[in-house]
C-alpha positions in Angstrom: 183.2 76.5 -103.9 182.1 79.2 -101.4 183.5 82.6 -100.6 186.7 82.2 -98.7 187.8 84.9 -96.5 191.2 85.6 -95.3 192.3 88.0 -92.5 195.7 89.2 -92.8 196.2 92.0 -90.5 197.1 95.8 -91.1 200.4 95.2 -92.4 199.4 95.0 -95.7 197.4 98.1 -96.2 199.0 100.4 -98.8 201.0 97.6 -100.3 198.5 95.3 -101.8 196.2 98.2 -103.9 199.0 97.8 -106.6 199.7 94.0 -106.5 196.3 92.2 -105.7 193.6 94.3 -107.4 193.0 91.8 -109.8 191.9 89.2 -107.7 188.0 88.4 -107.8 185.9 87.0 -105.1 185.0 83.5 -105.4 181.4 82.4 -105.5 179.2 79.3 -104.8 180.0 77.0 -107.5 177.1 75.2 -109.5 179.0 71.8 -110.1 176.2 70.0 -112.3 176.1 73.1 -114.7 179.9 73.0 -115.1 179.9 69.3 -115.5 177.3 69.7 -118.5 179.9 71.7 -120.4 182.8 69.9 -119.2 181.3 66.8 -120.9 181.3 68.7 -124.2 185.1 69.8 -123.8 187.2 68.6 -126.5 191.0 68.6 -125.4 192.4 68.5 -128.9 190.8 71.8 -129.8 190.2 73.2 -126.2 186.8 74.3 -127.1 183.2 73.3 -126.1 181.4 71.6 -128.9 178.0 72.7 -128.6 174.8 72.7 -130.8 175.6 76.2 -132.0 179.3 75.5 -132.7 182.5 75.4 -131.1 183.0 78.2 -128.2 185.8 78.5 -125.7 187.0 80.9 -123.0 189.3 83.4 -124.3 191.9 85.8 -122.9 189.0 88.7 -123.7 186.9 87.1 -121.4 189.4 86.5 -118.6 190.2 90.4 -118.9 186.5 91.5 -119.2 185.2 89.2 -116.6 187.6 88.8 -113.9 190.0 91.7 -114.6 193.2 89.6 -114.6 196.0 91.2 -117.0 196.6 89.2 -120.1 199.5 91.2 -121.2 202.7 91.5 -119.4 205.6 89.6 -118.2 205.3 85.7 -118.7 204.3 84.0 -115.4 204.8 80.3 -116.4 205.6 78.6 -113.1 209.3 77.3 -112.6 210.0 75.2 -109.5 213.1 76.6 -108.0 215.7 73.9 -107.3 213.1 71.5 -108.5 216.0 68.5 -108.6 216.5 68.9 -105.2 213.2 68.8 -104.0 210.7 66.0 -103.5 207.0 65.9 -104.9 205.6 66.4 -101.6 207.3 69.3 -100.9 206.2 71.4 -103.6 203.0 72.3 -102.2 202.2 74.4 -98.8 199.0 74.1 -97.1 196.6 77.2 -97.4 195.6 76.9 -93.6 199.4 76.9 -92.6 199.8 80.1 -94.6 197.1 81.6 -92.6 198.1 80.4 -89.3 201.9 81.4 -89.7 201.3 85.0 -91.3 198.2 86.1 -90.4 198.8 87.4 -87.2 201.7 89.8 -88.4 200.8 93.5 -87.9 202.1 96.9 -88.6 204.1 96.7 -85.8 206.4 93.9 -86.8 209.8 94.2 -88.7 209.8 95.3 -92.6 211.0 91.7 -93.3 208.0 89.9 -91.4 205.7 92.3 -93.3 207.1 91.4 -96.3 206.4 87.9 -95.8 203.1 88.5 -94.9 202.2 90.0 -98.2 204.0 87.2 -100.1 202.1 84.6 -97.9 198.8 86.7 -98.5 199.1 86.8 -102.3 199.9 83.2 -102.6 197.2 82.3 -100.4 194.9 84.3 -102.6 196.4 82.6 -105.9 195.7 79.2 -104.0 191.9 79.9 -103.3 191.3 81.4 -106.9 193.2 81.0 -110.2 195.2 78.0 -109.4 193.0 76.3 -107.3 194.1 72.5 -107.1 191.8 69.4 -106.5 191.9 69.2 -102.9 191.1 73.1 -102.4 193.7 73.2 -99.5 197.3 73.1 -101.1 199.0 75.7 -103.4 202.0 75.1 -105.5 205.3 77.0 -104.3 206.3 77.5 -107.8 204.4 80.8 -107.8 206.7 82.1 -105.0 209.1 82.6 -107.8 207.0 85.4 -108.9 206.1 86.9 -105.8 209.9 87.8 -104.5 209.6 91.3 -105.5 205.9 92.6 -104.5 206.3 95.8 -106.3 206.4 93.8 -109.6 203.8 91.3 -109.1 201.2 93.3 -111.2 203.1 93.4 -113.9 202.9 89.5 -114.8 200.2 88.2 -117.3 198.4 86.2 -114.9 195.3 86.1 -116.9 196.9 84.0 -119.3 198.4 81.7 -116.7 195.0 81.5 -115.3 193.4 80.6 -118.5 196.1 78.0 -119.4 195.8 76.6 -116.0 191.9 76.2 -116.5 192.3 74.7 -120.0 194.7 71.8 -118.9 192.0 71.3 -115.8 189.2 71.0 -118.4 191.2 68.5 -120.5 191.7 66.6 -117.4 188.1 67.0 -116.2 186.7 65.8 -119.4 188.0 62.2 -119.1 185.8 59.6 -117.9 188.2 58.7 -115.0 188.5 62.0 -113.6 185.7 62.9 -111.1 186.8 66.4 -110.0 187.6 69.5 -111.8 189.9 72.4 -110.6 191.1 75.8 -111.7 189.2 79.3 -111.5 185.8 77.9 -111.6 184.2 81.6 -110.8 185.7 82.3 -114.4 184.4 79.1 -115.8 180.7 79.7 -114.5 180.7 83.6 -115.1 181.6 82.9 -118.7 178.8 80.5 -119.0 176.4 83.1 -117.6 177.8 85.4 -119.9 177.5 83.7 -123.0 174.6 81.6 -122.4 172.2 83.8 -120.0 169.6 81.2 -120.4 171.4 79.1 -117.4 170.9 82.2 -115.2 168.8 84.7 -116.2 169.2 87.3 -113.4 171.8 89.7 -113.2 172.3 92.8 -111.3 172.0 96.1 -113.6 173.8 97.9 -111.0 177.3 96.1 -109.9 181.0 97.1 -109.0 184.0 95.7 -110.4 184.2 93.2 -113.4 181.2 91.4 -115.4 181.8 88.8 -113.2 180.0 90.4 -110.5 177.0 91.3 -112.2 175.4 87.7 -112.3 173.5 86.3 -109.1 175.2 83.3 -108.1 173.3 80.7 -106.4 173.3 80.6 -102.4 174.0 77.0 -102.3 175.0 74.1 -104.9 171.9 72.4 -105.7 172.5 68.8 -106.7 169.7 66.4 -107.8 169.5 64.0 -110.7 166.7 65.8 -112.3 168.3 69.0 -112.5 171.4 67.4 -114.1 169.3 66.0 -116.9 167.4 69.3 -117.5 170.7 71.0 -117.7 171.8 68.5 -120.3 168.6 69.0 -122.3 169.2 72.9 -122.2 172.5 72.0 -123.7 171.1 70.1 -126.5 168.5 72.8 -127.3 171.0 75.6 -127.2 170.3 78.2 -129.6 172.4 81.5 -130.7 171.0 84.3 -128.5 170.9 87.0 -130.8 169.9 89.3 -128.1 173.0 88.6 -126.5 175.1 89.6 -129.6 173.3 93.1 -129.8 174.4 93.7 -126.4 178.0 92.4 -126.7 178.3 94.7 -129.8 176.6 97.7 -127.8 179.1 97.3 -124.9 181.9 97.6 -127.9 180.4 100.9 -129.3 
């Protein structure tokens, strides 16, 4: 997945600082690297079974890597009037959101601006923490939590993001599943942070959260030899004492 930009106009200025500050940019995803870890995911324990033991992505990782709030109001998705809706009516196309609301400006009425804000945040959710397998749709269940734009930041989006990713990993770990969805930037940043041998390059100076300090690939390298090399690296993975020291140094 590459960086996905959305150009909603000036009507959003001054309203998004308090609601969307927690959305982190998406980077190019290393599919072979993620797949190598997915093959070691056990749905029953929600952990990766590695030579060094069991590891998993935690709420603390979500908070420090991408800055999503993990404490707050519950944001478990609920379909409004789900009994009256068909399955095909539960999603919206991201392109439609962009085309329909991307041209609303500060000159439009307050109601249209509010619609644009909700559409923009829904677009961000569909591009980042709740990415589905198509990469082009977003569930309308999240609109339920966007009704009051002033309270959007009060929800524990990080908790829902992690649950969503856990479910996606569990599905992707099955032999019959070929695709992986969820917030893959979080997944990849977690690998870099806890297994730096998979990406030894990071930026000492960076802005925002820890996910931004790693140098991500410019393109997704796809070849069989690299896939074998990644599996071999995982098989020979050892505890990184230097990494443990750095973690405690940050806490201190």
